[in-house]
Biotite code that builds the C-alpha atoms (Angstrom):
import biotite.structure as struc

atoms = struc.array([
    struc.Atom([7.691, 19.861, 19.386], chain_id="A", res_id=1, res_name="UNK", atom_name="CA", element="C"),
    struc.Atom([7.596, 16.424, 17.281], chain_id="A", res_id=2, res_name="UNK", atom_name="CA", element="C"),
    struc.Atom([7.248, 12.952, 18.894], chain_id="A", res_id=3, res_name="UNK", atom_name="CA", element="C"),
    struc.Atom([7.624, 11.068, 16.149], chain_id="A", res_id=4, res_name="UNK", atom_name="CA", element="C"),
    struc.Atom([10.244, 12.690, 14.811], chain_id="A", res_id=5, res_name="UNK", atom_name="CA", element="C"),
    struc.Atom([12.166, 12.447, 18.051], chain_id="A", res_id=6, res_name="UNK", atom_name="CA", element="C"),
    struc.Atom([11.510, 8.384, 18.730], chain_id="A", res_id=7, res_name="UNK", atom_name="CA", element="C"),
    struc.Atom([15.057, 6.481, 17.563], chain_id="A", res_id=8, res_name="UNK", atom_name="CA", element="C"),
    struc.Atom([14.851, 4.016, 14.819], chain_id="A", res_id=9, res_name="UNK", atom_name="CA", element="C"),
    struc.Atom([16.101, 0.418, 15.519], chain_id="A", res_id=10, res_name="UNK", atom_name="CA", element="C"),
    struc.Atom([18.207, -0.471, 12.253], chain_id="A", res_id=11, res_name="UNK", atom_name="CA", element="C"),
    struc.Atom([18.218, -3.923, 12.489], chain_id="A", res_id=12, res_name="UNK", atom_name="CA", element="C"),
    struc.Atom([21.856, -6.418, 11.567], chain_id="A", res_id=13, res_name="UNK", atom_name="CA", element="C"),
    struc.Atom([21.920, -6.634, 8.412], chain_id="A", res_id=14, res_name="UNK", atom_name="CA", element="C"),
    struc.Atom([20.778, -2.968, 7.310], chain_id="A", res_id=15, res_name="UNK", atom_name="CA", element="C"),
    struc.Atom([23.337, -0.152, 6.128], chain_id="A", res_id=16, res_name="UNK", atom_name="CA", element="C"),
    struc.Atom([21.805, 2.898, 6.277], chain_id="A", res_id=17, res_name="UNK", atom_name="CA", element="C"),
    struc.Atom([24.152, 4.997, 3.635], chain_id="A", res_id=18, res_name="UNK", atom_name="CA", element="C"),
    struc.Atom([24.206, 9.266, 3.025], chain_id="A", res_id=19, res_name="UNK", atom_name="CA", element="C"),
    struc.Atom([24.167, 9.918, -0.187], chain_id="A", res_id=20, res_name="UNK", atom_name="CA", element="C"),
    struc.Atom([23.633, 13.571, -1.835], chain_id="A", res_id=21, res_name="UNK", atom_name="CA", element="C"),
    struc.Atom([19.995, 14.845, 0.110], chain_id="A", res_id=22, res_name="UNK", atom_name="CA", element="C"),
    struc.Atom([19.283, 10.841, 0.001], chain_id="A", res_id=23, res_name="UNK", atom_name="CA", element="C"),
    struc.Atom([19.645, 8.345, 2.250], chain_id="A", res_id=24, res_name="UNK", atom_name="CA", element="C"),
    struc.Atom([20.106, 4.596, 0.544], chain_id="A", res_id=25, res_name="UNK", atom_name="CA", element="C"),
    struc.Atom([18.678, 2.167, 2.618], chain_id="A", res_id=26, res_name="UNK", atom_name="CA", element="C"),
    struc.Atom([20.206, -1.892, 2.125], chain_id="A", res_id=27, res_name="UNK", atom_name="CA", element="C"),
    struc.Atom([18.618, -4.729, 3.914], chain_id="A", res_id=28, res_name="UNK", atom_name="CA", element="C"),
    struc.Atom([17.959, -8.611, 3.310], chain_id="A", res_id=29, res_name="UNK", atom_name="CA", element="C"),
    struc.Atom([14.944, -8.087, 0.492], chain_id="A", res_id=30, res_name="UNK", atom_name="CA", element="C"),
    struc.Atom([16.837, -5.261, -1.254], chain_id="A", res_id=31, res_name="UNK", atom_name="CA", element="C"),
    struc.Atom([17.738, -1.416, -1.494], chain_id="A", res_id=32, res_name="UNK", atom_name="CA", element="C"),
    struc.Atom([15.597, 1.807, -1.227], chain_id="A", res_id=33, res_name="UNK", atom_name="CA", element="C"),
    struc.Atom([16.536, 5.159, -1.497], chain_id="A", res_id=34, res_name="UNK", atom_name="CA", element="C"),
    struc.Atom([14.513, 7.950, 0.845], chain_id="A", res_id=35, res_name="UNK", atom_name="CA", element="C"),
    struc.Atom([14.755, 11.790, -0.212], chain_id="A", res_id=36, res_name="UNK", atom_name="CA", element="C"),
    struc.Atom([15.820, 13.867, 3.229], chain_id="A", res_id=37, res_name="UNK", atom_name="CA", element="C"),
    struc.Atom([14.301, 17.060, 3.395], chain_id="A", res_id=38, res_name="UNK", atom_name="CA", element="C"),
    struc.Atom([16.691, 19.943, 3.691], chain_id="A", res_id=39, res_name="UNK", atom_name="CA", element="C"),
    struc.Atom([17.257, 21.478, 7.632], chain_id="A", res_id=40, res_name="UNK", atom_name="CA", element="C"),
    struc.Atom([17.019, 16.852, 8.534], chain_id="A", res_id=41, res_name="UNK", atom_name="CA", element="C"),
    struc.Atom([20.039, 14.890, 9.777], chain_id="A", res_id=42, res_name="UNK", atom_name="CA", element="C"),
    struc.Atom([20.331, 11.990, 10.418], chain_id="A", res_id=43, res_name="UNK", atom_name="CA", element="C"),
    struc.Atom([23.186, 9.885, 13.114], chain_id="A", res_id=44, res_name="UNK", atom_name="CA", element="C"),
    struc.Atom([23.883, 6.733, 13.885], chain_id="A", res_id=45, res_name="UNK", atom_name="CA", element="C"),
    struc.Atom([23.527, 5.481, 17.756], chain_id="A", res_id=46, res_name="UNK", atom_name="CA", element="C"),
    struc.Atom([24.281, 2.523, 19.803], chain_id="A", res_id=47, res_name="UNK", atom_name="CA", element="C"),
    struc.Atom([22.335, 0.250, 16.426], chain_id="A", res_id=48, res_name="UNK", atom_name="CA", element="C"),
    struc.Atom([19.854, 3.419, 16.294], chain_id="A", res_id=49, res_name="UNK", atom_name="CA", element="C"),
    struc.Atom([19.024, 6.642, 13.781], chain_id="A", res_id=50, res_name="UNK", atom_name="CA", element="C"),
    struc.Atom([17.845, 9.420, 14.819], chain_id="A", res_id=51, res_name="UNK", atom_name="CA", element="C"),
    struc.Atom([16.715, 12.009, 13.130], chain_id="A", res_id=52, res_name="UNK", atom_name="CA", element="C"),
    struc.Atom([17.654, 15.590, 13.870], chain_id="A", res_id=53, res_name="UNK", atom_name="CA", element="C"),
    struc.Atom([16.891, 18.863, 12.518], chain_id="A", res_id=54, res_name="UNK", atom_name="CA", element="C"),
    struc.Atom([18.181, 22.132, 12.429], chain_id="A", res_id=55, res_name="UNK", atom_name="CA", element="C"),
    struc.Atom([15.518, 24.996, 13.063], chain_id="A", res_id=56, res_name="UNK", atom_name="CA", element="C"),
    struc.Atom([11.913, 24.529, 14.665], chain_id="A", res_id=57, res_name="UNK", atom_name="CA", element="C"),
    struc.Atom([10.714, 25.741, 10.851], chain_id="A", res_id=58, res_name="UNK", atom_name="CA", element="C"),
    struc.Atom([11.797, 21.717, 10.066], chain_id="A", res_id=59, res_name="UNK", atom_name="CA", element="C"),
    struc.Atom([9.245, 20.424, 12.821], chain_id="A", res_id=60, res_name="UNK", atom_name="CA", element="C"),
    struc.Atom([6.732, 19.910, 10.304], chain_id="A", res_id=61, res_name="UNK", atom_name="CA", element="C"),
    struc.Atom([8.736, 17.572, 7.756], chain_id="A", res_id=62, res_name="UNK", atom_name="CA", element="C"),
    struc.Atom([10.811, 15.979, 10.919], chain_id="A", res_id=63, res_name="UNK", atom_name="CA", element="C"),
    struc.Atom([8.494, 13.460, 11.906], chain_id="A", res_id=64, res_name="UNK", atom_name="CA", element="C"),
    struc.Atom([7.938, 12.511, 7.705], chain_id="A", res_id=65, res_name="UNK", atom_name="CA", element="C"),
    struc.Atom([11.610, 12.031, 7.074], chain_id="A", res_id=66, res_name="UNK", atom_name="CA", element="C"),
    struc.Atom([11.355, 9.702, 10.683], chain_id="A", res_id=67, res_name="UNK", atom_name="CA", element="C"),
    struc.Atom([8.234, 8.164, 9.568], chain_id="A", res_id=68, res_name="UNK", atom_name="CA", element="C"),
    struc.Atom([9.591, 7.734, 5.618], chain_id="A", res_id=69, res_name="UNK", atom_name="CA", element="C"),
    struc.Atom([13.181, 6.087, 7.536], chain_id="A", res_id=70, res_name="UNK", atom_name="CA", element="C"),
    struc.Atom([11.376, 3.587, 9.829], chain_id="A", res_id=71, res_name="UNK", atom_name="CA", element="C"),
    struc.Atom([9.122, 1.793, 6.949], chain_id="A", res_id=72, res_name="UNK", atom_name="CA", element="C"),
    struc.Atom([12.561, 1.890, 4.715], chain_id="A", res_id=73, res_name="UNK", atom_name="CA", element="C"),
    struc.Atom([14.208, 0.243, 7.496], chain_id="A", res_id=74, res_name="UNK", atom_name="CA", element="C"),
    struc.Atom([10.529, -2.207, 8.143], chain_id="A", res_id=75, res_name="UNK", atom_name="CA", element="C"),
    struc.Atom([10.819, -2.516, 3.962], chain_id="A", res_id=76, res_name="UNK", atom_name="CA", element="C"),
    struc.Atom([14.291, -4.081, 3.691], chain_id="A", res_id=77, res_name="UNK", atom_name="CA", element="C"),
    struc.Atom([13.928, -6.133, 6.558], chain_id="A", res_id=78, res_name="UNK", atom_name="CA", element="C"),
    struc.Atom([10.468, -7.855, 6.377], chain_id="A", res_id=79, res_name="UNK", atom_name="CA", element="C"),
    struc.Atom([8.803, -6.613, 3.000], chain_id="A", res_id=80, res_name="UNK", atom_name="CA", element="C"),
    struc.Atom([5.663, -4.921, 3.114], chain_id="A", res_id=81, res_name="UNK", atom_name="CA", element="C"),
    struc.Atom([1.371, -6.896, 1.948], chain_id="A", res_id=82, res_name="UNK", atom_name="CA", element="C"),
    struc.Atom([-1.554, -6.097, 1.044], chain_id="A", res_id=83, res_name="UNK", atom_name="CA", element="C"),
    struc.Atom([-4.185, -8.352, 0.426], chain_id="A", res_id=84, res_name="UNK", atom_name="CA", element="C"),
    struc.Atom([-7.211, -8.224, -2.098], chain_id="A", res_id=85, res_name="UNK", atom_name="CA", element="C"),
    struc.Atom([-10.371, -10.533, -2.379], chain_id="A", res_id=86, res_name="UNK", atom_name="CA", element="C"),
    struc.Atom([-12.546, -10.599, -5.542], chain_id="A", res_id=87, res_name="UNK", atom_name="CA", element="C"),
    struc.Atom([-16.159, -11.014, -5.369], chain_id="A", res_id=88, res_name="UNK", atom_name="CA", element="C"),
    struc.Atom([-19.054, -12.205, -7.559], chain_id="A", res_id=89, res_name="UNK", atom_name="CA", element="C"),
    struc.Atom([-19.555, -14.679, -10.237], chain_id="A", res_id=90, res_name="UNK", atom_name="CA", element="C"),
    struc.Atom([-17.844, -15.327, -12.809], chain_id="A", res_id=91, res_name="UNK", atom_name="CA", element="C"),
    struc.Atom([-14.418, -12.611, -10.918], chain_id="A", res_id=92, res_name="UNK", atom_name="CA", element="C"),
    struc.Atom([-11.354, -14.714, -10.637], chain_id="A", res_id=93, res_name="UNK", atom_name="CA", element="C"),
    struc.Atom([-7.525, -13.857, -11.378], chain_id="A", res_id=94, res_name="UNK", atom_name="CA", element="C"),
    struc.Atom([-4.165, -15.637, -12.772], chain_id="A", res_id=95, res_name="UNK", atom_name="CA", element="C"),
    struc.Atom([-0.825, -15.042, -13.267], chain_id="A", res_id=96, res_name="UNK", atom_name="CA", element="C"),
    struc.Atom([0.921, -15.470, -15.964], chain_id="A", res_id=97, res_name="UNK", atom_name="CA", element="C"),
    struc.Atom([4.201, -14.634, -15.934], chain_id="A", res_id=98, res_name="UNK", atom_name="CA", element="C"),
    struc.Atom([5.214, -10.281, -15.653], chain_id="A", res_id=99, res_name="UNK", atom_name="CA", element="C"),
    struc.Atom([1.173, -10.628, -15.653], chain_id="A", res_id=100, res_name="UNK", atom_name="CA", element="C"),
    struc.Atom([-1.700, -11.141, -13.392], chain_id="A", res_id=101, res_name="UNK", atom_name="CA", element="C"),
    struc.Atom([-5.292, -11.294, -16.136], chain_id="A", res_id=102, res_name="UNK", atom_name="CA", element="C"),
    struc.Atom([-8.135, -10.324, -14.609], chain_id="A", res_id=103, res_name="UNK", atom_name="CA", element="C"),
    struc.Atom([-12.147, -11.273, -15.391], chain_id="A", res_id=104, res_name="UNK", atom_name="CA", element="C"),
    struc.Atom([-13.923, -8.968, -14.390], chain_id="A", res_id=105, res_name="UNK", atom_name="CA", element="C"),
    struc.Atom([-17.676, -9.200, -15.526], chain_id="A", res_id=106, res_name="UNK", atom_name="CA", element="C"),
    struc.Atom([-16.441, -7.504, -18.993], chain_id="A", res_id=107, res_name="UNK", atom_name="CA", element="C"),
    struc.Atom([-16.889, -7.867, -22.441], chain_id="A", res_id=108, res_name="UNK", atom_name="CA", element="C"),
    struc.Atom([-12.171, -8.596, -21.980], chain_id="A", res_id=109, res_name="UNK", atom_name="CA", element="C"),
    struc.Atom([-9.865, -9.950, -19.831], chain_id="A", res_id=110, res_name="UNK", atom_name="CA", element="C"),
    struc.Atom([-7.934, -6.835, -18.236], chain_id="A", res_id=111, res_name="UNK", atom_name="CA", element="C"),
    struc.Atom([-3.952, -7.981, -18.285], chain_id="A", res_id=112, res_name="UNK", atom_name="CA", element="C"),
    struc.Atom([-2.341, -5.529, -15.436], chain_id="A", res_id=113, res_name="UNK", atom_name="CA", element="C"),
    struc.Atom([1.165, -6.176, -15.631], chain_id="A", res_id=114, res_name="UNK", atom_name="CA", element="C"),
    struc.Atom([3.336, -6.497, -12.407], chain_id="A", res_id=115, res_name="UNK", atom_name="CA", element="C"),
    struc.Atom([5.775, -3.513, -12.466], chain_id="A", res_id=116, res_name="UNK", atom_name="CA", element="C"),
    struc.Atom([9.526, -4.310, -11.054], chain_id="A", res_id=117, res_name="UNK", atom_name="CA", element="C"),
    struc.Atom([9.714, -4.934, -7.619], chain_id="A", res_id=118, res_name="UNK", atom_name="CA", element="C"),
    struc.Atom([6.430, -6.331, -6.729], chain_id="A", res_id=119, res_name="UNK", atom_name="CA", element="C"),
    struc.Atom([5.438, -9.640, -6.859], chain_id="A", res_id=120, res_name="UNK", atom_name="CA", element="C"),
    struc.Atom([1.873, -10.709, -6.785], chain_id="A", res_id=121, res_name="UNK", atom_name="CA", element="C"),
    struc.Atom([0.691, -14.002, -5.642], chain_id="A", res_id=122, res_name="UNK", atom_name="CA", element="C"),
    struc.Atom([-2.733, -15.521, -6.967], chain_id="A", res_id=123, res_name="UNK", atom_name="CA", element="C"),
    struc.Atom([-4.527, -17.788, -4.540], chain_id="A", res_id=124, res_name="UNK", atom_name="CA", element="C"),
    struc.Atom([-7.433, -19.699, -5.049], chain_id="A", res_id=125, res_name="UNK", atom_name="CA", element="C"),
    struc.Atom([-8.894, -17.182, -8.435], chain_id="A", res_id=126, res_name="UNK", atom_name="CA", element="C"),
    struc.Atom([-10.032, -15.376, -5.955], chain_id="A", res_id=127, res_name="UNK", atom_name="CA", element="C"),
    struc.Atom([-6.906, -13.641, -3.961], chain_id="A", res_id=128, res_name="UNK", atom_name="CA", element="C"),
    struc.Atom([-4.429, -11.558, -4.187], chain_id="A", res_id=129, res_name="UNK", atom_name="CA", element="C"),
    struc.Atom([-1.734, -10.721, -2.178], chain_id="A", res_id=130, res_name="UNK", atom_name="CA", element="C"),
    struc.Atom([1.009, -7.742, -3.127], chain_id="A", res_id=131, res_name="UNK", atom_name="CA", element="C"),
    struc.Atom([4.513, -7.874, -1.780], chain_id="A", res_id=132, res_name="UNK", atom_name="CA", element="C"),
    struc.Atom([7.141, -5.725, -1.674], chain_id="A", res_id=133, res_name="UNK", atom_name="CA", element="C"),
    struc.Atom([9.607, -3.735, 0.092], chain_id="A", res_id=134, res_name="UNK", atom_name="CA", element="C"),
    struc.Atom([8.341, -0.588, -0.740], chain_id="A", res_id=135, res_name="UNK", atom_name="CA", element="C"),
    struc.Atom([5.358, 0.792, 1.320], chain_id="A", res_id=136, res_name="UNK", atom_name="CA", element="C"),
    struc.Atom([4.295, 3.477, -0.433], chain_id="A", res_id=137, res_name="UNK", atom_name="CA", element="C"),
    struc.Atom([4.564, 1.229, -3.864], chain_id="A", res_id=138, res_name="UNK", atom_name="CA", element="C"),
    struc.Atom([2.955, -1.712, -2.739], chain_id="A", res_id=139, res_name="UNK", atom_name="CA", element="C"),
    struc.Atom([-0.166, 0.625, -1.449], chain_id="A", res_id=140, res_name="UNK", atom_name="CA", element="C"),
    struc.Atom([-0.472, 2.175, -4.886], chain_id="A", res_id=141, res_name="UNK", atom_name="CA", element="C"),
    struc.Atom([-0.328, -0.713, -7.052], chain_id="A", res_id=142, res_name="UNK", atom_name="CA", element="C"),
    struc.Atom([-3.559, -2.567, -4.522], chain_id="A", res_id=143, res_name="UNK", atom_name="CA", element="C"),
    struc.Atom([-5.417, 0.257, -5.467], chain_id="A", res_id=144, res_name="UNK", atom_name="CA", element="C"),
    struc.Atom([-4.188, 0.573, -8.974], chain_id="A", res_id=145, res_name="UNK", atom_name="CA", element="C"),
    struc.Atom([-5.912, -2.804, -8.990], chain_id="A", res_id=146, res_name="UNK", atom_name="CA", element="C"),
    struc.Atom([-9.217, -2.244, -6.456], chain_id="A", res_id=147, res_name="UNK", atom_name="CA", element="C"),
    struc.Atom([-10.123, 0.405, -9.391], chain_id="A", res_id=148, res_name="UNK", atom_name="CA", element="C"),
    struc.Atom([-10.226, -2.033, -12.059], chain_id="A", res_id=149, res_name="UNK", atom_name="CA", element="C"),
    struc.Atom([-13.409, -3.282, -10.741], chain_id="A", res_id=150, res_name="UNK", atom_name="CA", element="C"),
    struc.Atom([-14.494, -1.025, -7.302], chain_id="A", res_id=151, res_name="UNK", atom_name="CA", element="C"),
    struc.Atom([-17.097, -2.863, -4.707], chain_id="A", res_id=152, res_name="UNK", atom_name="CA", element="C"),
    struc.Atom([-20.828, -2.587, -5.609], chain_id="A", res_id=153, res_name="UNK", atom_name="CA", element="C"),
    struc.Atom([-22.270, -0.732, -2.601], chain_id="A", res_id=154, res_name="UNK", atom_name="CA", element="C"),
    struc.Atom([-25.588, -1.876, -4.106], chain_id="A", res_id=155, res_name="UNK", atom_name="CA", element="C"),
    struc.Atom([-24.516, -6.094, -4.915], chain_id="A", res_id=156, res_name="UNK", atom_name="CA", element="C"),
    struc.Atom([-21.253, -5.987, -2.913], chain_id="A", res_id=157, res_name="UNK", atom_name="CA", element="C"),
    struc.Atom([-19.438, -6.987, -5.903], chain_id="A", res_id=158, res_name="UNK", atom_name="CA", element="C"),
    struc.Atom([-15.624, -6.109, -7.151], chain_id="A", res_id=159, res_name="UNK", atom_name="CA", element="C"),
    struc.Atom([-12.528, -5.862, -5.581], chain_id="A", res_id=160, res_name="UNK", atom_name="CA", element="C"),
    struc.Atom([-12.104, -4.848, -2.475], chain_id="A", res_id=161, res_name="UNK", atom_name="CA", element="C"),
    struc.Atom([-9.100, -4.927, 0.844], chain_id="A", res_id=162, res_name="UNK", atom_name="CA", element="C"),
    struc.Atom([-9.418, -8.297, 3.133], chain_id="A", res_id=163, res_name="UNK", atom_name="CA", element="C"),
    struc.Atom([-10.855, -6.871, 6.180], chain_id="A", res_id=164, res_name="UNK", atom_name="CA", element="C"),
    struc.Atom([-12.630, -3.960, 4.040], chain_id="A", res_id=165, res_name="UNK", atom_name="CA", element="C"),
    struc.Atom([-16.707, -3.430, 5.461], chain_id="A", res_id=166, res_name="UNK", atom_name="CA", element="C"),
    struc.Atom([-18.708, -2.540, 2.919], chain_id="A", res_id=167, res_name="UNK", atom_name="CA", element="C"),
    struc.Atom([-22.466, -0.883, 3.935], chain_id="A", res_id=168, res_name="UNK", atom_name="CA", element="C"),
    struc.Atom([-24.803, -2.359, 1.271], chain_id="A", res_id=169, res_name="UNK", atom_name="CA", element="C"),
    struc.Atom([-27.387, 0.486, 0.242], chain_id="A", res_id=170, res_name="UNK", atom_name="CA", element="C"),
    struc.Atom([-30.364, -0.643, -0.735], chain_id="A", res_id=171, res_name="UNK", atom_name="CA", element="C"),
    struc.Atom([-31.756, -0.879, -4.392], chain_id="A", res_id=172, res_name="UNK", atom_name="CA", element="C"),
    struc.Atom([-34.892, 0.678, -6.052], chain_id="A", res_id=173, res_name="UNK", atom_name="CA", element="C"),
    struc.Atom([-37.256, -1.273, -5.695], chain_id="A", res_id=174, res_name="UNK", atom_name="CA", element="C"),
    struc.Atom([-37.493, -1.879, -2.169], chain_id="A", res_id=175, res_name="UNK", atom_name="CA", element="C"),
    struc.Atom([-37.568, 2.082, -1.619], chain_id="A", res_id=176, res_name="UNK", atom_name="CA", element="C"),
    struc.Atom([-40.613, 2.177, -4.273], chain_id="A", res_id=177, res_name="UNK", atom_name="CA", element="C"),
    struc.Atom([-42.378, -0.809, -1.733], chain_id="A", res_id=178, res_name="UNK", atom_name="CA", element="C"),
    struc.Atom([-42.231, 1.357, 1.592], chain_id="A", res_id=179, res_name="UNK", atom_name="CA", element="C"),
    struc.Atom([-45.220, 3.361, 1.103], chain_id="A", res_id=180, res_name="UNK", atom_name="CA", element="C"),
    struc.Atom([-44.344, 5.098, -2.177], chain_id="A", res_id=181, res_name="UNK", atom_name="CA", element="C"),
    struc.Atom([-45.969, 4.240, -5.027], chain_id="A", res_id=182, res_name="UNK", atom_name="CA", element="C"),
    struc.Atom([-47.939, 5.643, -7.814], chain_id="A", res_id=183, res_name="UNK", atom_name="CA", element="C"),
    struc.Atom([-50.863, 8.225, -7.510], chain_id="A", res_id=184, res_name="UNK", atom_name="CA", element="C"),
    struc.Atom([-53.215, 7.621, -9.140], chain_id="A", res_id=185, res_name="UNK", atom_name="CA", element="C"),
])
């Protein structure tokens, strides 16, 4: 039995959930999300809670998934989601210009990153970014695309990283050669 799928989802005031064909529309103060509902999974409202039920045991794998997607949608339309990124490196910075963010990441040219609809990116102190949105999957995807512009370098620890991300710094070639592997002569 799915333990996650059987947990009820609290429905805060101001949030409405309606079935629209094979999907659910979740409307709240921050926006609207449409969640696909797998076949064999039904939902029902009870006393300010949402419960998901599955038709047979063959739908057990999708039961927890559907519940998690719906719970994330309810949280997204009420509180929203955010990811924090740090830019580390001399001369590396970001600047917000309208519907785009311009990055200077040590390349010969600046990188223009267009901000998609439904996402807000704020730049603080030129080296700290906050990606905000209603859809958890989209916020994570955009944060990963920004990080991929200049991933953290394991030798110098420069690049774009998630706030709080721990990196292992690798030892360079010169330090390895000084450890006793000299020239045979």
